[in-house]
C-alpha positions in Angstrom: 41.8 27.0 -63.4 43.7 24.3 -64.5 42.7 20.3 -63.3 44.4 19.3 -60.5 46.1 16.6 -62.6 47.9 19.3 -64.4 50.1 20.2 -61.3 51.0 16.4 -61.4 54.3 16.1 -59.5 56.8 13.3 -60.2 57.3 12.5 -56.9 55.2 12.6 -53.8 55.5 15.0 -50.9 56.9 12.5 -48.0 55.7 13.3 -44.8 58.3 11.5 -42.3 57.5 10.0 -39.1 58.2 12.8 -36.9 56.1 15.0 -38.8 52.7 13.5 -38.6 50.4 11.5 -36.0 50.2 7.9 -37.1 51.5 5.4 -35.0 51.7 1.4 -35.7 49.9 0.8 -32.4 46.5 2.6 -33.6 46.6 0.4 -36.9 45.0 -3.6 -36.3 47.7 -6.3 -35.8 45.9 -8.2 -38.4 46.5 -4.7 -41.6 50.1 -4.9 -40.1 50.4 -8.6 -40.7 49.3 -8.2 -44.1 51.5 -5.6 -44.9 54.7 -7.2 -43.5 54.0 -10.6 -45.2 53.5 -8.9 -48.6 56.5 -6.8 -48.1 58.7 -10.5 -47.1 57.1 -11.7 -50.6 58.9 -9.0 -52.2 55.7 -6.6 -52.9 54.8 -3.1 -52.0 52.7 -2.5 -49.6 50.7 0.7 -48.1 48.2 1.6 -45.8 45.6 3.7 -47.8 42.6 5.2 -48.0 39.7 5.9 -45.2 42.1 4.5 -42.5 45.0 6.8 -43.3 43.0 9.7 -43.4 40.7 9.0 -40.1 44.1 8.3 -38.0 45.3 11.9 -39.3 42.2 13.6 -38.0 42.4 12.0 -34.8 39.5 9.5 -35.6 39.3 5.7 -35.0 39.1 4.0 -38.6 36.2 1.8 -39.1 38.4 -0.5 -41.2 41.5 -0.8 -42.9 42.7 -1.1 -46.4 45.8 -2.0 -47.8 47.4 -1.1 -51.4 49.9 -3.3 -53.0 51.7 -3.9 -56.1 51.2 -7.7 -55.7 47.7 -9.0 -58.2 45.0 -10.5 -56.6 46.1 -14.3 -57.5 49.4 -13.6 -56.0 47.8 -12.2 -52.7 45.6 -15.2 -53.0 48.6 -17.7 -52.6 50.3 -15.4 -49.8 46.7 -15.9 -47.3 45.0 -19.1 -47.0 42.2 -17.0 -45.4 41.9 -15.1 -48.3 38.9 -15.4 -50.6 38.8 -13.0 -54.4 35.8 -11.1 -54.9 34.8 -8.2 -57.5 34.3 -7.8 -61.1 34.3 -4.4 -61.6 37.3 -4.2 -59.2 39.1 -7.3 -58.7 39.8 -7.8 -54.9 41.4 -9.7 -52.3 39.7 -9.9 -48.9 41.9 -11.3 -46.1 39.5 -12.3 -43.2 41.1 -12.7 -39.3 37.9 -13.7 -37.5 35.2 -10.8 -37.8 38.0 -8.8 -38.8 38.2 -8.4 -43.0 41.5 -6.3 -44.5 40.8 -5.7 -47.8 43.8 -5.6 -50.2 43.8 -3.9 -53.7 46.1 -3.7 -56.3 47.8 -0.4 -57.2 45.7 0.3 -60.6 47.0 2.4 -63.4 45.2 5.5 -65.2 43.5 5.7 -68.0 43.3 8.7 -69.6 39.8 9.9 -70.8 41.0 10.4 -74.3 43.2 6.8 -74.6 41.5 3.9 -76.2 40.1 1.5 -73.8 42.8 -0.8 -72.6 42.7 -4.6 -71.6 40.5 -5.2 -68.8 38.8 -1.8 -69.2 34.9 -1.6 -70.1 32.9 1.7 -70.2 29.4 2.1 -71.2 28.0 4.8 -73.5 27.8 7.7 -70.7 31.7 6.8 -69.8 30.6 4.8 -66.8 33.4 2.1 -65.9 31.8 -1.3 -65.8 35.1 -3.6 -65.3 38.7 -2.0 -64.8 41.5 -4.3 -63.8 44.5 -2.7 -65.3 47.4 -3.1 -62.8 50.0 -0.1 -62.2 52.4 1.7 -59.8 51.4 3.4 -56.9 52.0 6.6 -58.3 49.2 5.9 -60.9 47.2 4.2 -58.1 47.0 7.7 -56.1 45.9 9.7 -59.3 42.9 6.8 -60.0 41.4 7.5 -56.3 38.3 8.9 -55.6 39.3 12.2 -53.4 42.6 14.0 -52.3 41.8 13.2 -48.9 41.6 9.0 -49.3 44.8 8.9 -52.0 47.1 9.2 -48.4 49.5 6.3 -48.1 51.1 5.1 -44.9 54.7 3.1 -46.1 54.9 0.5 -43.7 58.5 0.4 -44.9 59.4 4.0 -43.9 56.7 4.8 -41.5 56.3 7.8 -44.0 52.6 9.5 -45.0 53.1 9.6 -49.0 51.1 12.3 -50.7 50.5 12.6 -54.1 47.3 14.9 -54.8 47.3 17.1 -52.2 45.6 15.0 -49.8 47.2 16.9 -47.0 46.7 20.1 -47.7 42.9 19.5 -48.5 43.0 17.6 -45.2 43.8 20.6 -43.0 41.8 23.2 -45.2 38.7 20.6 -44.7 37.7 20.2 -48.4 36.5 17.1 -50.5 38.2 17.7 -53.8 37.7 15.2 -56.6 40.9 13.9 -58.3 40.8 15.0 -62.3 38.0 16.5 -64.2 34.6 16.2 -61.7 32.4 15.2 -64.4 34.5 12.9 -66.0 35.0 11.5 -62.9 31.1 11.5 -61.8 30.4 9.7 -65.0 33.0 7.7 -64.7 30.8 5.9 -61.5 27.7 8.3 -60.2 27.8 6.6 -56.6 31.2 9.3 -56.0 28.3 12.1 -56.0 26.8 10.2 -53.3 30.2 9.8 -51.6 31.4 13.2 -51.7 28.3 14.2 -49.4 28.7 11.4 -47.3 32.1 12.7 -46.7 31.5 16.0 -46.1 28.8 15.3 -43.3 30.8 12.7 -41.7 34.0 14.7 -42.0 32.1 18.2 -41.3 34.4 19.7 -44.6 32.8 21.2 -47.5 32.9 20.4 -51.0 35.1 22.0 -53.3 33.2 24.4 -55.8 34.8 22.5 -59.0 33.4 19.0 -57.4 30.3 20.9 -56.2 29.3 22.3 -59.4 28.6 19.2 -61.6 26.1 17.6 -58.7 23.2 19.2 -60.2 23.6 18.6 -63.8 25.0 14.8 -63.5 22.6 13.7 -60.3 20.5 12.2 -63.1 22.9 9.6 -63.9 21.8 7.7 -60.3 19.1 6.3 -62.1 21.6 4.2 -64.3 23.1 2.5 -60.9 21.6 -1.2 -60.3 19.2 -0.5 -57.2 20.9 -3.1 -54.9 24.1 -1.0 -54.9 22.0 2.2 -54.0 20.6 0.3 -51.2 24.0 -0.3 -49.2 25.1 3.3 -50.3 21.5 4.4 -48.7 22.7 2.7 -45.6 25.7 4.3 -45.4 24.4 7.2 -45.8 21.9 7.2 -42.8 23.5 4.4 -40.8 26.7 6.1 -40.0 25.5 8.4 -37.2 25.4 11.5 -39.3 22.1 11.2 -40.7 20.6 14.7 -40.7 23.4 16.3 -41.8 23.6 13.7 -45.0 19.7 14.1 -45.7 20.0 18.3 -45.6 23.0 17.6 -48.0 21.6 15.0 -50.4 18.5 17.7 -50.7 20.6 20.8 -51.4 22.8 19.2 -54.5 19.5 17.8 -55.5 20.4 13.9 -55.2 17.8 12.9 -52.6 15.0 13.3 -55.4 16.8 10.2 -57.4 16.9 7.9 -54.3 13.5 8.9 -52.8 11.7 10.5 -55.6 7.9 10.2 -54.1 9.2 11.6 -50.7 10.9 14.4 -52.2 7.8 15.1 -54.1 5.6 15.1 -50.9 8.3 17.3 -48.8 8.5 19.7 -51.9 4.8 20.2 -50.8 4.5 20.2 -47.0 1.4 20.1 -45.3 1.6 21.8 -41.4 5.4 20.9 -41.9 5.1 17.6 -40.7 6.7 15.2 -43.7 9.8 16.8 -43.2 9.6 17.3 -39.5 9.0 13.3 -39.1 11.7 12.5 -41.6 14.5 14.9 -39.6 12.9 13.3 -36.1 13.4 10.0 -37.3 17.2 10.6 -38.4 17.6 12.8 -35.4 16.6 9.4 -33.6 18.5 7.2 -35.5 21.8 9.2 -35.2 21.4 9.3 -31.2 20.7 5.7 -30.8 24.1 5.0 -32.6 25.5 7.6 -30.8 24.3 5.6 -27.8 25.7 1.9 -29.4 22.2 1.0 -29.4 20.6 -1.3 -32.6 19.1 0.2 -35.8 17.0 -1.1 -38.5 16.8 0.0 -42.2 12.9 -1.2 -41.4 12.1 1.5 -39.4 14.3 4.1 -41.7 12.6 2.9 -44.7 9.5 3.2 -43.2 10.0 7.0 -41.8 11.3 7.9 -45.5 8.5 6.6 -47.5 5.6 7.1 -44.8 4.5 10.4 -46.2 3.9 9.4 -49.9 2.4 5.9 -48.0 -0.1 8.1 -46.1 -0.8 10.3 -48.6 -2.2 7.3 -51.0 -3.8 5.8 -47.9 -5.8 9.0 -47.5 -7.0 8.8 -51.3 -7.8 5.4 -51.1 -10.1 5.7 -48.3 -11.8 8.1 -49.7 -12.5 6.1 -52.7 -14.3 3.7 -50.6 -11.9 1.1 -49.9 -11.5 -0.4 -46.0 -9.0 0.8 -43.9 -6.7 -2.4 -43.8 -7.2 -2.9 -47.7 -6.6 0.9 -48.2 -3.4 0.9 -46.5 -2.1 -2.6 -47.8 -2.9 -1.2 -51.4 -0.9 2.0 -50.4 2.3 0.4 -49.3 2.5 -2.1 -52.2 2.6 0.9 -54.6 4.7 3.1 -52.8 7.1 0.2 -52.1 6.9 -0.6 -56.4 8.1 2.2 -57.1 10.5 3.0 -54.5 12.3 -0.6 -55.8 12.8 0.5 -58.9 15.3 2.7 -57.4 16.8 1.4 -54.6 16.2 -1.9 -53.2 14.6 -3.2 -50.2 15.5 -6.7 -49.0 12.7 -8.6 -48.0 13.9 -9.2 -44.5 13.5 -5.2 -43.9 10.5 -4.5 -46.4 8.3 -7.1 -44.3 8.8 -5.3 -41.1 8.6 -2.2 -42.7 4.9 -2.7 -43.9 3.9 -4.2 -40.7 4.7 -1.1 -38.8 2.7 0.8 -41.6 -0.3 -1.6 -41.2 -0.5 -1.4 -37.5 -1.1 2.6 -37.5 -4.6 2.4 -38.1 -5.3 -0.4 -35.5 -4.0 2.9 -32.9 -7.2 4.6 -33.6 -9.1 1.3 -32.5 -9.7 1.8 -28.7 -12.7 -0.6 -27.9 -12.8 -3.3 -26.0 -9.9 -6.0 -26.0 -8.8 -4.4 -29.0 -6.0 -2.5 -27.8 -4.9 -5.5 -25.7 -4.3 -7.5 -28.9 -3.1 -5.0 -30.8 0.0 -4.7 -27.6 0.5 -8.6 -28.2 1.6 -8.0 -31.6 5.4 -9.0 -32.5 5.7 -5.4 -34.2 4.1 -3.3 -31.6 6.9 -2.0 -29.9 8.0 -0.2 -33.3 4.7 0.3 -34.2 4.1 2.3 -31.0 7.1 4.0 -31.5 6.0 5.1 -35.0 2.7 6.6 -34.1 4.7 8.6 -31.4 6.9 9.8 -33.9 4.1 11.0 -36.0 2.3 12.7 -33.2 5.7 14.3 -32.2 6.3 15.6 -36.1 2.6 17.2 -36.3 -0.1 14.6 -37.5 -3.3 15.6 -35.2 -2.4 12.5 -33.1 -1.8 14.2 -29.8 -4.7 12.6 -28.1 -4.4 9.5 -29.1 -0.7 9.5 -28.4 -1.6 10.6 -24.8 -4.3 8.0 -24.3 -1.5 5.1 -25.7 1.3 6.5 -23.4 -1.1 6.0 -20.2 -1.6 2.5 -21.3 1.9 1.5 -22.0 4.5 1.4 -19.5 8.1 2.6 -20.4 9.2 -0.9 -20.7 6.4 -1.2 -23.6 4.3 -3.6 -21.5 0.8 -2.9 -20.7 0.1 -1.3 -17.3 -1.7 -3.2 -14.7 -3.7 0.0 -14.1 -3.6 0.9 -18.0 -6.4 3.5 -19.0 -10.3 1.9 -18.6 -11.4 0.7 -21.7 -15.6 1.2 -22.9 -17.7 0.7 -20.3 -19.7 -1.9 -22.5 -16.1 -4.1 -22.7 -16.0 -3.6 -18.6 -18.7 -5.7 -17.8 -18.1 -8.2 -14.6 -16.8 -11.4 -15.0 -19.6 -14.3 -14.7 -19.0 -16.1 -11.9 -19.1 -20.1 -12.1 -22.3 -21.6 -10.9 -21.4 -24.1 -7.8 -23.4 -27.2 -7.6 -24.6 -27.9 -3.5 -22.7 -30.3 -1.8 -24.2 -33.5 -1.4 -24.7 -35.2 2.2 -22.6 -37.9 3.0 -24.3 -41.0 4.0 -24.6 -41.9 7.4 -23.3 -44.8 8.2 -25.7 -47.9 10.0 -23.1 -48.5 12.5 
């Protein structure tokens, strides 16, 4: 089968306004303002990428990106509220309050057999480290990753422009890489994660040519900086499609390069509960996002790394370490290994570790210990995590039932909570009172 580029047309397919569903009323006024000002300054400007794709699918875009013939410095001069970012790809961010319109200059296509031109830097694996060579809109379309993300809404004609067959793939529900899949994955291995993310989010299938290289090239993710992979993990699991994404990551052999310790545990399931806990946590995350409730990476990472932490904790306990020290050391070891693959900022790592450190304390039911535990700032998250463990098959059903009786639905300790041990339920000492002295009798 010929690569997609072999059929590269000289002119795009132009879908006029009467034949597509995009209306300017659906586009952010700020994005329209950016495009109109660029056009007035003599530059070409189009809405491009996920915004066009989602509008054609009847979805509400998360953001709006603009492609333009203007160079980043020219965009900067046009907008006082603009800042330039990025080294690998130079971008302009035009900020309107909390909304950011990302403006990218059309980029030229560099063939694999060509010498690196000025501004293009690749490593020995073919990964693009820097690319700021600018070109035409036609070149830019063929430089994008997937066909469905290479559709342009032209603000001048209100037509949708398709250079790479994106409309056909959109109708067919196919995620297809533009160009040779192996070369494109080597240029940027994160494209493998993006393929899975779009397939899960849009309910589409990955084209066989784009899917075939996933298993053989998944190891390239090890070369991606952990900080960038952390950002990708949040996009994968905090977009409302975490369960489907997790299944696809495992199916295509990508998950083990993001969470290797967890993947090893999932492959040797015990009573089924390791995988059940992860999928239950991801299901709960999806439900909270659907209900517009807050979610935190701390709880997500606590669930994803719990099984390797629990396994190491039990080994350390058997070696004779005290409970608290064993849990702390297990957390140190697993988190240390994980940081080599995906970063975890301190603001999320600390509450995650607190959730783990509180787990053994739920088994301490004597005296005032449950009351003291209930006053901990991280109690509610740790309590929810303990219930999740119980629901996932860990032998905690009686303990979970006890705590559910102890805690009200609002997370507070019930007044008529389950009785504590009798040795701590001693009657309160009554305060001794001195007898009142008689008032002296007046001589009169």
